[in-house]
NUKOLVEX-926160 format. One line per field, with one value per atom (N, C-alpha, C): x, y, z; residue number from 0; atom name; residue in three letters. Coordinates in steps of 0.2 Angstrom, whole numbers, plus 2048, in hexadecimal, padded with zeros to 3 digits. Layout:
N
xx <- c(X:...)
yy <- c(Y:...)
zz <- c(Z:...)
i <- c(NUM:...)
at <- c(CA:...)
aa <- c(ALA:...)
***
This chain:
234
xx <- c(74D:753:758:75F:764:763:765:765:769:766:76A:76B:772:773:772:771:770:777:777:77E:77E:778:779:77A:77A:77B:776:775:770:774:771:774:77A:77F:785:785:787:787:78E:78F:795:79B:7A1:7A6:7A6:7A1:7A0:7A6:7A9:7B0:7AF:7B4:7B4:7B7:7B3:7B5:7BB:7BE:7C3:7C1:7BB:7B8:7B8:7B5:7B5:7BB:7C0:7C7:7CA:7C8:7CB:7C7:7C0:7BC:7BF:7C0:7C2:7C8:7CD:7D4:7D4:7D0:7CF:7CC:7C7:7C3:7C8:7CC:7D0:7D6:7D8:7DD:7DA:7D4:7D1:7CF:7CF:7CD:7C5:7C2:7BA:7B7:7B1:7AE:7A9:7A6:7A1:79B:799:794:795:79C:79E:79D:7A0:79F:798:794:78D:78A:78B:788:78A:791:793:790:78F:78D:786:782:77B:779:77C:77A:779:77A:779:77F:781:787:787:781:781:783:781:783:78B:78E:795:798:796:798:798:792:791:796:797:79B:7A3:7A5:7AC:7AD:7A8:7A9:7A7:7A2:7A0:7A1:79F:7A0:799:79A:795:797:792:793:78E:790:78C:78C:786:785:78A:78B:78F:78D:787:785:787:786:789:790:794:79B:79E:79A:79C:79B:796:795:79A:79B:7A0:7A7:7A9:7B0:7B0:7AB:7AB:7AC:7A8:7A8:7AF:7B2:7B9:7BF:7BD:7C2:7C6:7C4:7C8:7C4:7C6:7C2:7BF:7BB:7B8:7BD:7C1:7C7:7CB:7CC:7D0:7CD:7C6:7C2:7C1:7C1:7BF:7C6:7CB:7D2:7D4:7D0:7D2:7D9:7DC:7E3:7E8:7E6:7EA:7F1:7F0:7F6:7FA:7F8:7FB:800:805:809:805:807:803:805:801:803:801:7FC:7FA:7F6:7F4:7F0:7F4:7F0:7F4:7F5:7FA:7FC:7F7:7F6:7F1:7F2:7ED:7ED:7F2:7F7:7FC:7FF:802:805:80A:80B:810:815:81B:820:822:821:823:828:82D:832:82F:830:82D:832:830:835:836:83B:83E:838:834:82F:829:828:823:825:82B:82E:82D:82E:82E:826:822:81B:818:81A:818:81B:821:823:81F:81C:818:81B:818:81B:81C:819:81A:817:819:816:81A:81A:81E:822:829:82D:832:837:83B:843:847:84D:852:857:85B:862:864:86B:86F:875:87A:87C:87B:87C:881:884:889:886:880:87D:87B:87C:87B:875:873:86E:868:864:85E:85A:853:84E:849:848:843:83E:838:833:833:832:833:82E:82B:827:82C:82A:82F:82B:82F:82C:831:82F:833:833:839:83A:840:83F:845:849:846:849:84D:84B:84E:849:84B:846:849:844:846:842:845:841:844:840:842:843:848:849:84D:84F:852:85A:85E:865:868:865:867:863:85E:85A:85E:85C:85F:85F:859:859:85F:861:866:86D:86D:874:874:86F:86F:874:874:878:880:882:889:88A:885:886:882:883:87F:879:873:86D:868:864:85F:858:853:84D:848:843:83E:837:832:82B:827:822:81E:816:812:80B:809:805:803:7FB:7F8:7F1:7EF:7ED:7EC:7E5:7E1:7DB:7DC:7E1:7E3:7EA:7ED:7F4:7F8:7F8:7FD:800:804:807:80E:811:817:81C:822:828:82C:82F:834:83A:840:846:84B:84D:851:858:85D:864:868:86B:870:873:876:87A:875:876:871:875:872:876:871:874:870:86F:869:868:869:86E:86F:86E:86E:86D:866:866:860:85A:85C:857:855:859:857:853:854:850:849:849:843:83E:841:83E:83B:83F:83C:836:837:831:82B:82C:826:823:827:824:821:823:821:819:817:810:80D:811:80F:815:814:819:81B:821:822:81D:81A:815:818:81E:821:821:820:820:827:827:82D:831:837:83B:83F:83D:840:841:846:848:84E:851:856:854:855:853:859:857:85C:859:85E:85C:860:85C:85F:85F:865:865:866:860:861:865:869:86D:86A:866:863:85C:857:850:84D:84B:848:841:83D:837:834:82F:82C:825:821:81A:817:813:810:809:807:801:7FD:7F7:7F3:7ED:7EC:7E7:7E0:7DD:7D6:7D6:7DB:7DB:7DC:7DA:7DB:7E2:7E4:7EA:7EE:7EB:7EE:7ED:7F1:7F0:7EB:7E9:7E4:7DD)
yy <- c(7F0:7F4:7F1:7F3:7F1:7F2:7ED:7ED:7F3:7F7:7FC:7FA:7F8:7F5:7FB:7F8:7FD:7FF:806:809:80A:80A:80B:812:817:81E:822:828:82D:830:834:837:83C:83B:83F:846:84A:851:853:859:85B:85A:857:856:84F:84B:845:840:83D:83A:834:833:82D:827:821:81B:817:813:80F:80A:807:802:806:80C:810:811:813:813:80D:807:801:7FF:800:7FF:803:809:80E:80C:80A:808:802:7FD:7F6:7F7:7FB:7FC:7FF:804:807:803:7FE:7F9:7F5:7F3:7EF:7F3:7F9:7FD:7FD:7FD:7FC:803:805:80B:809:80E:80C:809:80A:807:7FF:7FE:7F7:7F3:7F6:7F3:7F2:7F7:7F6:7F1:7F0:7EA:7E4:7E3:7DD:7DB:7E0:7DF:7DF:7E1:7E1:7E7:7ED:7F3:7F8:7FE:804:808:80C:810:815:818:81D:81A:814:811:810:80E:80D:813:819:81F:821:820:822:81E:817:813:816:818:81A:821:825:82C:82E:82A:82B:825:826:820:81C:816:811:80A:807:800:7FB:7F9:7F4:7ED:7EA:7E3:7DE:7D8:7D3:7D0:7D0:7CD:7D1:7D8:7DC:7DC:7DC:7DC:7D6:7D0:7CA:7CB:7CE:7CF:7D4:7DA:7DF:7DC:7D8:7D5:7D1:7CD:7C9:7CD:7D3:7D7:7DA:7DC:7DF:7DA:7D3:7CE:7CE:7CE:7CF:7CB:7CD:7C9:7CF:7CD:7D1:7D4:7CF:7D1:7D7:7D6:7DC:7E2:7E2:7E8:7EB:7E7:7EA:7EB:7EA:7EB:7E6:7E0:7DB:7D9:7D9:7D7:7DC:7E2:7E8:7E7:7E4:7E3:7DD:7D9:7D3:7D4:7D0:7D0:7CE:7D1:7CE:7C7:7C3:7BD:7B7:7B8:7B3:7AE:7AF:7AA:7A4:79F:799:79A:796:796:795:798:797:791:790:78A:78B:786:786:78E:791:797:797:79D:79E:7A4:7A3:7A8:7AB:7B1:7B5:7BA:7BA:7C0:7C6:7CC:7D2:7D5:7D8:7DC:7E3:7E6:7ED:7F2:7F3:7F8:7F6:7EF:7ED:7EF:7EE:7F0:7F7:7FB:803:805:801:803:801:7FB:7F9:7FE:800:805:80B:80D:813:819:81E:825:826:822:823:81D:81C:816:815:80F:80E:808:808:803:801:7FD:7FB:7FC:800:801:7FC:7F9:7F5:7F8:7F9:7FC:7F8:7FA:7F6:7FB:7F9:7FE:7FA:7FE:7FB:7F5:7F5:7EF:7E9:7EA:7E5:7E8:7E3:7E5:7E7:7EC:7EE:7F0:7EF:7F0:7F4:7FA:7FF:801:802:805:80D:80F:816:818:81E:821:823:822:823:827:82A:82C:82A:829:828:82E:830:836:835:836:836:82F:82A:823:822:826:825:824:822:821:825:829:82E:82D:82E:82D:832:834:839:835:837:835:83A:838:83D:83B:840:83F:83A:839:834:82E:82D:827:821:81B:816:816:818:818:81D:822:826:823:81D:819:817:817:815:81A:820:825:823:823:822:81A:816:80F:80C:806:802:800:801:800:7FC:7F8:7F4:7F7:7F8:7FB:7F6:7F4:7EF:7F2:7F0:7F2:7EC:7EB:7E5:7E6:7E2:7E2:7DA:7D9:7D2:7D3:7CE:7CD:7C7:7C8:7C2:7BE:7C2:7BE:7B9:7BA:7B5:7B2:7B4:7B1:7B2:7B8:7BA:7C1:7C3:7CA:7CB:7D0:7D2:7D5:7D5:7D9:7DC:7E2:7E5:7E7:7E5:7E7:7EC:7F1:7F6:7F6:7F6:7F6:7FB:7FF:804:809:80E:812:817:819:81E:824:82A:830:835:839:83E:844:847:84D:853:857:85D:864:863:869:86C:872:876:875:876:875:86E:869:862:860:863:862:865:86B:86E:86A:868:864:85E:85A:854:856:85B:85D:85F:862:863:85D:858:852:84D:84E:849:849:843:841:842:841:841:842:845:845:83E:83D:836:834:82E:82B:82B:82A:82A:830:836:83C:83F:844:847:84B:84D:851:84C:84B:847:84B:84F:853:851:84B:849:845:847:843:83E:838:833:831:831:82F:828:823:81D:81D:81C:81C:814:811:809:808:803:800:7F9:7F6:7F0:7F0:7EF:7EF:7E8:7E4:7DD:7DC:7D8:7D7:7D0:7CE:7C7:7C8:7C4:7C4:7BD:7BC:7B5:7B6:7B1:7B1:7AA:7AB:7A5:7A4:79E:79C:79E:7A2:7A4:7AB:7AD:7B3:7B9:7BF:7C5:7C6:7C7:7C8:7C2:7BC:7B6:7B5:7B1:7AF:7AA:7A7:7A1:7A4)
zz <- c(7E4:7E5:7E9:7E8:7EC:7F3:7F7:7FE:801:806:809:810:812:818:81E:824:829:82C:82D:82F:837:83A:841:843:83E:83F:83B:83D:83A:834:830:82A:82D:82A:82C:82A:82E:82C:829:828:825:829:827:82B:82E:82D:830:82F:834:832:82E:82A:826:82A:829:82D:82B:82F:82D:827:828:823:81C:81C:816:813:817:814:810:814:811:80B:80B:805:7FF:800:7FB:7F8:7FD:7FA:7F6:7F9:7F5:7EE:7EE:7E8:7E3:7E5:7E0:7DE:7E3:7E1:7DB:7DB:7D6:7D0:7D0:7CB:7CA:7CF:7CF:7D1:7CE:7CF:7D5:7D8:7DD:7DB:7D4:7D1:7D0:7CE:7CE:7D4:7DA:7E0:7E2:7E1:7E3:7E0:7D9:7D5:7D8:7D9:7DC:7E3:7E7:7EE:7EF:7EA:7EA:7EE:7ED:7F1:7EC:7EE:7EA:7EA:7E5:7E4:7EA:7EB:7F1:7F7:7F9:7FF:7FF:7FA:7FA:7FB:7F8:7F9:800:803:80A:80E:80D:811:810:80A:80A:80D:80D:80E:816:819:81F:824:82A:82F:82F:82D:82D:830:832:835:832:82C:828:82C:82B:82E:82B:82E:82C:825:824:81E:818:819:813:813:819:819:815:816:812:80A:808:801:7FF:803:801:800:805:804:7FE:7FD:7F6:7F0:7F0:7EB:7EA:7EF:7EF:7EF:7EE:7EE:7F4:7FA:800:805:80B:811:816:81A:81F:824:825:82A:827:821:81E:81D:81C:81C:822:828:82E:832:82F:833:838:838:83D:83C:837:836:836:838:837:83B:841:845:844:83F:83D:837:836:830:82A:824:81E:81D:819:817:81C:820:825:822:81B:818:816:814:811:80A:807:800:7FB:7F6:7F1:7ED:7E9:7E4:7DF:7DE:7D9:7D7:7DC:7DB:7D6:7D3:7CE:7CF:7D0:7D1:7CB:7CA:7C3:7C4:7C0:7C1:7BD:7C0:7BD:7B9:7B3:7AF:7B2:7B0:7B2:7B3:7AD:7AD:7B2:7B2:7B7:7BE:7C0:7C7:7C8:7C4:7C5:7C5:7C1:7C1:7C8:7CB:7D2:7D7:7D6:7DB:7DB:7D5:7D5:7D6:7D9:7DA:7E2:7E6:7ED:7F1:7F7:7FB:801:804:80A:808:809:807:80D:80C:812:80F:813:811:816:813:816:817:81D:81F:824:824:829:82E:834:83A:83E:843:848:84B:84C:850:84B:844:83F:83A:836:831:834:830:832:82C:82D:827:82A:827:82A:825:827:822:822:81C:81B:815:816:810:80B:804:7FF:7F9:7F5:7EE:7E9:7E3:7DD:7D9:7D7:7D3:7CE:7C8:7C3:7C4:7C4:7C5:7CB:7D0:7D7:7DC:7E2:7E8:7ED:7F0:7F5:7FC:801:808:80D:811:817:81D:821:827:82C:832:836:836:836:836:83B:840:845:845:840:840:83C:83D:83A:832:82F:828:825:829:826:825:828:827:820:81C:815:811:813:80F:80E:808:807:806:806:805:7FF:7FE:7F9:7FD:7FB:7FF:7FB:7FF:7FC:7FE:7FA:7FB:7F9:7FD:7FB:7FC:7F7:7F7:7F5:7F9:7F7:7F8:7F6:7F7:7F8:7FE:7FF:7FF:7FB:7FB:7FF:805:809:807:804:802:7FC:7F8:7F3:7F3:7F9:7FA:7F4:7F2:7ED:7EE:7EA:7EB:7E7:7E8:7E4:7E9:7E7:7EA:7E5:7E6:7E2:7E6:7E4:7E7:7E3:7E6:7E3:7E7:7E3:7E6:7E3:7E7:7E4:7E9:7E7:7EC:7EE:7F5:7F8:7FA:7FA:7FC:800:804:807:803:802:7FE:802:800:804:801:7FA:7F6:7F7:7F8:7FA:7F5:7EE:7E9:7E8:7E9:7E9:7EE:7F4:7FA:7F9:7F7:7F6:7F0:7EB:7E6:7E9:7ED:7F0:7F5:7F9:7FD:7F9:7F4:7F0:7ED:7EB:7E8:7EE:7F4:7F9:7FA:7FA:7FA:801:806:80D:811:817:81C:81F:821:824:829:828:82D:834:835:83C:83F:83C:83F:841:845:847:842:844:840:83B:835:830:82A:82A:824:820:822:81E:818:812:80C:80A:809:806:7FF:7FA:7F4:7F2:7EF:7ED:7E5:7E2:7DB:7D9:7D7:7D6:7D0:7D1:7CC:7CA:7CE:7CD:7D0:7CB:7CE:7CB:7D0:7CE:7D2:7D0:7D3:7D2:7D6:7D5:7D7:7D4:7D6:7D7:7DC:7DD:7DA:7D5:7D2:7D4:7D5:7D7:7D2:7D0:7CC:7CE:7C9:7CB:7CF:7D1:7D5:7D0:7D2:7CE:7CC:7C6:7C3:7C1:7C2:7C0:7B8:7B6:7AE:7AD:7B2:7B0:7B0)
i <- c(0:0:0:1:1:1:2:2:2:3:3:3:4:4:4:5:5:5:6:6:6:7:7:7:8:8:8:9:9:9:10:10:10:11:11:11:12:12:12:13:13:13:14:14:14:15:15:15:16:16:16:17:17:17:18:18:18:19:19:19:20:20:20:21:21:21:22:22:22:23:23:23:24:24:24:25:25:25:26:26:26:27:27:27:28:28:28:29:29:29:30:30:30:31:31:31:32:32:32:33:33:33:34:34:34:35:35:35:36:36:36:37:37:37:38:38:38:39:39:39:40:40:40:41:41:41:42:42:42:43:43:43:44:44:44:45:45:45:46:46:46:47:47:47:48:48:48:49:49:49:50:50:50:51:51:51:52:52:52:53:53:53:54:54:54:55:55:55:56:56:56:57:57:57:58:58:58:59:59:59:60:60:60:61:61:61:62:62:62:63:63:63:64:64:64:65:65:65:66:66:66:67:67:67:68:68:68:69:69:69:70:70:70:71:71:71:72:72:72:73:73:73:74:74:74:75:75:75:76:76:76:77:77:77:78:78:78:79:79:79:80:80:80:81:81:81:82:82:82:83:83:83:84:84:84:85:85:85:86:86:86:87:87:87:88:88:88:89:89:89:90:90:90:91:91:91:92:92:92:93:93:93:94:94:94:95:95:95:96:96:96:97:97:97:98:98:98:99:99:99:100:100:100:101:101:101:102:102:102:103:103:103:104:104:104:105:105:105:106:106:106:107:107:107:108:108:108:109:109:109:110:110:110:111:111:111:112:112:112:113:113:113:114:114:114:115:115:115:116:116:116:117:117:117:118:118:118:119:119:119:120:120:120:121:121:121:122:122:122:123:123:123:124:124:124:125:125:125:126:126:126:127:127:127:128:128:128:129:129:129:130:130:130:131:131:131:132:132:132:133:133:133:134:134:134:135:135:135:136:136:136:137:137:137:138:138:138:139:139:139:140:140:140:141:141:141:142:142:142:143:143:143:144:144:144:145:145:145:146:146:146:147:147:147:148:148:148:149:149:149:150:150:150:151:151:151:152:152:152:153:153:153:154:154:154:155:155:155:156:156:156:157:157:157:158:158:158:159:159:159:160:160:160:161:161:161:162:162:162:163:163:163:164:164:164:165:165:165:166:166:166:167:167:167:168:168:168:169:169:169:170:170:170:171:171:171:172:172:172:173:173:173:174:174:174:175:175:175:176:176:176:177:177:177:178:178:178:179:179:179:180:180:180:181:181:181:182:182:182:183:183:183:184:184:184:185:185:185:186:186:186:187:187:187:188:188:188:189:189:189:190:190:190:191:191:191:192:192:192:193:193:193:194:194:194:195:195:195:196:196:196:197:197:197:198:198:198:199:199:199:200:200:200:201:201:201:202:202:202:203:203:203:204:204:204:205:205:205:206:206:206:207:207:207:208:208:208:209:209:209:210:210:210:211:211:211:212:212:212:213:213:213:214:214:214:215:215:215:216:216:216:217:217:217:218:218:218:219:219:219:220:220:220:221:221:221:222:222:222:223:223:223:224:224:224:225:225:225:226:226:226:227:227:227:228:228:228:229:229:229:230:230:230:231:231:231:232:232:232:233:233:233)
at <- c(N:CA:C:N:CA:C:N:CA:C:N:CA:C:N:CA:C:N:CA:C:N:CA:C:N:CA:C:N:CA:C:N:CA:C:N:CA:C:N:CA:C:N:CA:C:N:CA:C:N:CA:C:N:CA:C:N:CA:C:N:CA:C:N:CA:C:N:CA:C:N:CA:C:N:CA:C:N:CA:C:N:CA:C:N:CA:C:N:CA:C:N:CA:C:N:CA:C:N:CA:C:N:CA:C:N:CA:C:N:CA:C:N:CA:C:N:CA:C:N:CA:C:N:CA:C:N:CA:C:N:CA:C:N:CA:C:N:CA:C:N:CA:C:N:CA:C:N:CA:C:N:CA:C:N:CA:C:N:CA:C:N:CA:C:N:CA:C:N:CA:C:N:CA:C:N:CA:C:N:CA:C:N:CA:C:N:CA:C:N:CA:C:N:CA:C:N:CA:C:N:CA:C:N:CA:C:N:CA:C:N:CA:C:N:CA:C:N:CA:C:N:CA:C:N:CA:C:N:CA:C:N:CA:C:N:CA:C:N:CA:C:N:CA:C:N:CA:C:N:CA:C:N:CA:C:N:CA:C:N:CA:C:N:CA:C:N:CA:C:N:CA:C:N:CA:C:N:CA:C:N:CA:C:N:CA:C:N:CA:C:N:CA:C:N:CA:C:N:CA:C:N:CA:C:N:CA:C:N:CA:C:N:CA:C:N:CA:C:N:CA:C:N:CA:C:N:CA:C:N:CA:C:N:CA:C:N:CA:C:N:CA:C:N:CA:C:N:CA:C:N:CA:C:N:CA:C:N:CA:C:N:CA:C:N:CA:C:N:CA:C:N:CA:C:N:CA:C:N:CA:C:N:CA:C:N:CA:C:N:CA:C:N:CA:C:N:CA:C:N:CA:C:N:CA:C:N:CA:C:N:CA:C:N:CA:C:N:CA:C:N:CA:C:N:CA:C:N:CA:C:N:CA:C:N:CA:C:N:CA:C:N:CA:C:N:CA:C:N:CA:C:N:CA:C:N:CA:C:N:CA:C:N:CA:C:N:CA:C:N:CA:C:N:CA:C:N:CA:C:N:CA:C:N:CA:C:N:CA:C:N:CA:C:N:CA:C:N:CA:C:N:CA:C:N:CA:C:N:CA:C:N:CA:C:N:CA:C:N:CA:C:N:CA:C:N:CA:C:N:CA:C:N:CA:C:N:CA:C:N:CA:C:N:CA:C:N:CA:C:N:CA:C:N:CA:C:N:CA:C:N:CA:C:N:CA:C:N:CA:C:N:CA:C:N:CA:C:N:CA:C:N:CA:C:N:CA:C:N:CA:C:N:CA:C:N:CA:C:N:CA:C:N:CA:C:N:CA:C:N:CA:C:N:CA:C:N:CA:C:N:CA:C:N:CA:C:N:CA:C:N:CA:C:N:CA:C:N:CA:C:N:CA:C:N:CA:C:N:CA:C:N:CA:C:N:CA:C:N:CA:C:N:CA:C:N:CA:C:N:CA:C:N:CA:C:N:CA:C:N:CA:C:N:CA:C:N:CA:C:N:CA:C:N:CA:C:N:CA:C:N:CA:C:N:CA:C:N:CA:C:N:CA:C:N:CA:C:N:CA:C:N:CA:C:N:CA:C:N:CA:C:N:CA:C:N:CA:C:N:CA:C:N:CA:C:N:CA:C:N:CA:C:N:CA:C:N:CA:C:N:CA:C:N:CA:C:N:CA:C:N:CA:C:N:CA:C:N:CA:C:N:CA:C:N:CA:C:N:CA:C:N:CA:C:N:CA:C:N:CA:C:N:CA:C:N:CA:C:N:CA:C:N:CA:C:N:CA:C)
aa <- c(MET:MET:MET:PRO:PRO:PRO:GLU:GLU:GLU:GLN:GLN:GLN:PRO:PRO:PRO:GLN:GLN:GLN:THR:THR:THR:GLY:GLY:GLY:HIS:HIS:HIS:GLY:GLY:GLY:ALA:ALA:ALA:PRO:PRO:PRO:GLY:GLY:GLY:PRO:PRO:PRO:GLY:GLY:GLY:HIS:HIS:HIS:PRO:PRO:PRO:LYS:LYS:LYS:GLY:GLY:GLY:ASP:ASP:ASP:ILE:ILE:ILE:GLY:GLY:GLY:ARG:ARG:ARG:ARG:ARG:ARG:VAL:VAL:VAL:ALA:ALA:ALA:THR:THR:THR:ARG:ARG:ARG:ARG:ARG:ARG:GLN:GLN:GLN:GLN:GLN:GLN:LEU:LEU:LEU:GLY:GLY:GLY:LEU:LEU:LEU:SER:SER:SER:ARG:ARG:ARG:GLU:GLU:GLU:ASP:ASP:ASP:VAL:VAL:VAL:ALA:ALA:ALA:LEU:LEU:LEU:ARG:ARG:ARG:ALA:ALA:ALA:GLY:GLY:GLY:SER:SER:SER:ALA:ALA:ALA:PRO:PRO:PRO:GLY:GLY:GLY:TYR:TYR:TYR:ILE:ILE:ILE:GLU:GLU:GLU:TYR:TYR:TYR:LEU:LEU:LEU:GLU:GLU:GLU:GLU:GLU:GLU:LYS:LYS:LYS:THR:THR:THR:ALA:ALA:ALA:THR:THR:THR:PRO:PRO:PRO:GLY:GLY:GLY:MET:MET:MET:GLY:GLY:GLY:PHE:PHE:PHE:LEU:LEU:LEU:LEU:LEU:LEU:ARG:ARG:ARG:LEU:LEU:LEU:ALA:ALA:ALA:ASP:ASP:ASP:ALA:ALA:ALA:LEU:LEU:LEU:GLU:GLU:GLU:THR:THR:THR:THR:THR:THR:VAL:VAL:VAL:THR:THR:THR:ALA:ALA:ALA:LEU:LEU:LEU:THR:THR:THR:GLY:GLY:GLY:GLY:GLY:GLY:GLY:GLY:GLY:ALA:ALA:ALA:GLU:GLU:GLU:LEU:LEU:LEU:PRO:PRO:PRO:PRO:PRO:PRO:GLY:GLY:GLY:ILE:ILE:ILE:GLY:GLY:GLY:ILE:ILE:ILE:ALA:ALA:ALA:GLY:GLY:GLY:ASP:ASP:ASP:ARG:ARG:ARG:PRO:PRO:PRO:GLU:GLU:GLU:LEU:LEU:LEU:VAL:VAL:VAL:GLU:GLU:GLU:LEU:LEU:LEU:GLY:GLY:GLY:HIS:HIS:HIS:ASP:ASP:ASP:GLN:GLN:GLN:CYS:CYS:CYS:TRP:TRP:TRP:ALA:ALA:ALA:LEU:LEU:LEU:LEU:LEU:LEU:GLY:GLY:GLY:THR:THR:THR:HIS:HIS:HIS:GLY:GLY:GLY:VAL:VAL:VAL:GLY:GLY:GLY:ARG:ARG:ARG:VAL:VAL:VAL:ALA:ALA:ALA:VAL:VAL:VAL:THR:THR:THR:THR:THR:THR:PRO:PRO:PRO:GLU:GLU:GLU:GLY:GLY:GLY:PRO:PRO:PRO:ALA:ALA:ALA:ILE:ILE:ILE:LEU:LEU:LEU:PRO:PRO:PRO:VAL:VAL:VAL:ASN:ASN:ASN:TYR:TYR:TYR:LEU:LEU:LEU:VAL:VAL:VAL:THR:THR:THR:GLU:GLU:GLU:GLY:GLY:GLY:GLN:GLN:GLN:ILE:ILE:ILE:ALA:ALA:ALA:PHE:PHE:PHE:ARG:ARG:ARG:THR:THR:THR:ALA:ALA:ALA:PRO:PRO:PRO:ASP:ASP:ASP:ALA:ALA:ALA:VAL:VAL:VAL:PRO:PRO:PRO:ALA:ALA:ALA:GLU:GLU:GLU:ALA:ALA:ALA:ALA:ALA:ALA:GLY:GLY:GLY:THR:THR:THR:GLU:GLU:GLU:THR:THR:THR:ALA:ALA:ALA:PHE:PHE:PHE:GLU:GLU:GLU:VAL:VAL:VAL:ASP:ASP:ASP:HIS:HIS:HIS:ILE:ILE:ILE:ASP:ASP:ASP:ASP:ASP:ASP:ALA:ALA:ALA:PHE:PHE:PHE:SER:SER:SER:GLN:GLN:GLN:GLY:GLY:GLY:TRP:TRP:TRP:SER:SER:SER:VAL:VAL:VAL:LEU:LEU:LEU:ALA:ALA:ALA:VAL:VAL:VAL:GLY:GLY:GLY:GLY:GLY:GLY:ALA:ALA:ALA:ARG:ARG:ARG:ALA:ALA:ALA:VAL:VAL:VAL:THR:THR:THR:GLU:GLU:GLU:GLU:GLU:GLU:ASP:ASP:ASP:ALA:ALA:ALA:VAL:VAL:VAL:SER:SER:SER:LYS:LYS:LYS:LEU:LEU:LEU:GLU:GLU:GLU:ARG:ARG:ARG:GLN:GLN:GLN:ALA:ALA:ALA:TYR:TYR:TYR:SER:SER:SER:ALA:ALA:ALA:PRO:PRO:PRO:TRP:TRP:TRP:ALA:ALA:ALA:GLY:GLY:GLY:GLY:GLY:GLY:ASP:ASP:ASP:ARG:ARG:ARG:GLU:GLU:GLU:LEU:LEU:LEU:TRP:TRP:TRP:ILE:ILE:ILE:VAL:VAL:VAL:LEU:LEU:LEU:THR:THR:THR:PRO:PRO:PRO:GLU:GLU:GLU:ARG:ARG:ARG:VAL:VAL:VAL:THR:THR:THR:GLY:GLY:GLY:ARG:ARG:ARG:ARG:ARG:ARG:ILE:ILE:ILE:LEU:LEU:LEU:VAL:VAL:VAL:ARG:ARG:ARG:GLY:GLY:GLY:ALA:ALA:ALA:PRO:PRO:PRO:GLY:GLY:GLY:SER:SER:SER:ARG:ARG:ARG:SER:SER:SER)
***
C-alpha cells in the first residue's frame, strides 16, 4: 500500500483550517493540470492523503515533502513558503534557455480572466510601478484603486501594464505587456458591471472603489523555455 506520511495531528473536525502547504500543493497541482490521483501516484502516496493535505492542516515529514516536490516539479522551499518573502527568479539560469516571442492570442490566454499585474504610471516624483488585482473583460484590463492612490494616475494617460509568471524550480517563465490608453470608469452601469465581474476585492484592502480601464493598443509577450523542463519543446 502507498505510504501514509505522519501528520502530527489527529483527525480534523468540521471547519479544521486549511494549511499553507495544502494551498500551495493544490495551486501547483492545478497549474500542472494534475489530479490528486496523479500526484499520489508520482509521490508514492494515496489520493486520500493528498486530499487531506490540501484540505486540512498537516505537517508531512521531510522525506515525503521531497517526493511531493518532485511529483509537483517544484522545490520543498516553494511548497513550504520558504521563499515567500524573496523576489522570484533567485535560481540559476537553466540549460540552454530559449527566448520565444508569444503571439497575440497566447498573450491574452496567459492574461486569463483575472490575476495580479503591475501598472506603470508617471507621477510628479517620477515613474512608478505598482501591483494591482485586475480582471480582463471584453478585450480590456480593469483594476480598482483609490482616487488618491498612485495607480489612479494612470487615468487619462497611455499606460503600460505587465503580468508575468516565474517558475524558480526550472528557471523559466513568461511575461506579457499591454500598452494603451487608460480611463477612469464613472458610469454607474459600467461600474456595477465591473463590480459583478470582480473575482476578489483588492488584496491591499481599504476603500478602493475607483475603476481604471486600460484599452490595449499593443499586447506583446515572451516566454523563456528550458530544455527538459515542462512546457519546453525538447
